[in-house]
C-alpha positions, 0 to 999 in steps of 0.5 A: 851091167848085168847080162841076161844067160838066159836061152832067148838072151844067147841067141843072136838077136838084134839089139839097140842102145837106149836108156830106161826112159825110151825102154818105158816108152817103147814097152807102153807102146808096144803094149798099148798097141797090141792091147787096146785095154791097156791104159796109163794114168797119172800126173802130168802123163798126157801132152806134157809127156810125164815128170821124166819124159817116159810118156812123150809121143804116146798121146799123139797115138793115142789120145787122152782116153787110153793116156789119162792125165790125173789131178794131183791125188794119189788116193783118188786116181789109184783108186780109179785104176782098181776100178777099171781093173775089175772092169776088164781094164788093164791101167798102168798107174803112174805114181812117179816116186815110190814115196808117193805111193804111200799117199795111195797105200790104202787103195793098194793094200785093201782093194788091189791086193785083196780084190781076187781074195775077196771076190773068191776069184770072180774078179781080178785086179791086172794093174801095174803100180809104176814108181821110181825108187832109190837115190838119184841127183840128191832128191832128199827125205822125199823122193829117195826111199826104197819102200818095197820091203813093206810091199813084199809083206802084202799078200796078192802083189807081186813086186818087180825090180829090174837092174838094166835097162833090157829088164826094164822093158821086158819086165814091164811087159810081163807086168801088164799082162800079168792077172794081178797087181804088180809094183814095178819098182824103176831105179831112177839110175836107169832112166838116163843110163844107156844099155843095150836092149834086144829087139822084138818081144823080149818078155821077162817071166815074173819070178824068174832070177839071172846069174849075171856073174858065175864064180864058186867062192861065194854068192852075191845077191843083189837088188837094183842098181845095186847089181852094178855095184856088186859086180864092179866089187865081184871084179875087183874080188876076182883080181885076187883070185877070189870068184864071186857068184852075182845074182839078180832075183829080179823080183822080190815077189815072187822071189827066185829061192831056188836059184840062190839056194842052189848057189849058196849050196854051190859056195857055202858063203852070201852077201846080200846087197839092198838099198833098202833101209836095213831093218826088216828089208828084202835082205833080211827076207833071203837071209831069213829064207837061207837060214831055214832051208840051206843053213847047213851048207854055209861055212861063214854068217850070212852078210847084209849091205844095206842103206843105214836106219836113217831118213836120205839126207840132201847133202851128197857126202852123207847121202853116199855114206848110208848107201851100199857101195862097190868098196862096202860090198867088197868089205863084207865079202873079204869078211866072209874069207878072212883078211888074208888074200884068198888062194884059188885051187881047182875053182874052190877057195881055201880061205 
């Protein structure tokens, strides 16, 4: 689990163990109680409680006017949400899977993302598109993808990718309060993962990354579920005296480049881990930004560990072969330092 090092988390606060589904339930309930303009739209999110059970209990408290069960038509109810946002409502549009967002892409790109621009700031689009991403229990090619790089390309959208249950709650609340359209990427692995979540508001600002593990020998930037894999790899590297700094950007747009650049200047080596397909992914953007801004600090080429450019198979062994893993991350890290074990003196690597 990625440990948040911000002062708010470091203070002594009560926390409770919960999974991602409970964190979503809690965040939605708190925001709907706080602001009566917050509504949720989606397929089966009413009395049934949603595809993952993440809206269970909300129907009894808020009813059908604020928990709106929709037909199976992503394009239409996404448009409904955008119109509501323009009229002063704060919708959370639940699209279940990232793959299904593609059915509503015209509305997202041409309406939500451009509303502020084409209206010269007269209208805003304060809404959240909530989607699950990533492999989980072998969902196959229609339920497993991470298409967020194409969303990063679109001006006007914010793209949020939590790596822990606590961040999922905090970033969801911040996304609901934001005045621009936000795509919240909920990794399926978080839905059933139990982690400590601080009580209270625990708002996490968009655009602020997190140093999950400090180190001086290399920087590993990882996103979503890949943060957990990077931390496992970093622990293994530490057994040989290699101190890897693990950074979780938390949001891909806006991206905390300042934190990444500062770390690269210190460690002089960079590995980027991204579950999206390797061509034109978030890791490629981060690598390009580092090359443009802090290239002179690098002692070795940037290495990327990403999912192969192939559709996601159902067969578990084939699926596992495509994805980044702690072993693949560790191998990439060791390649940066050379094949020999690294001897560390005074907190700096001689490799």
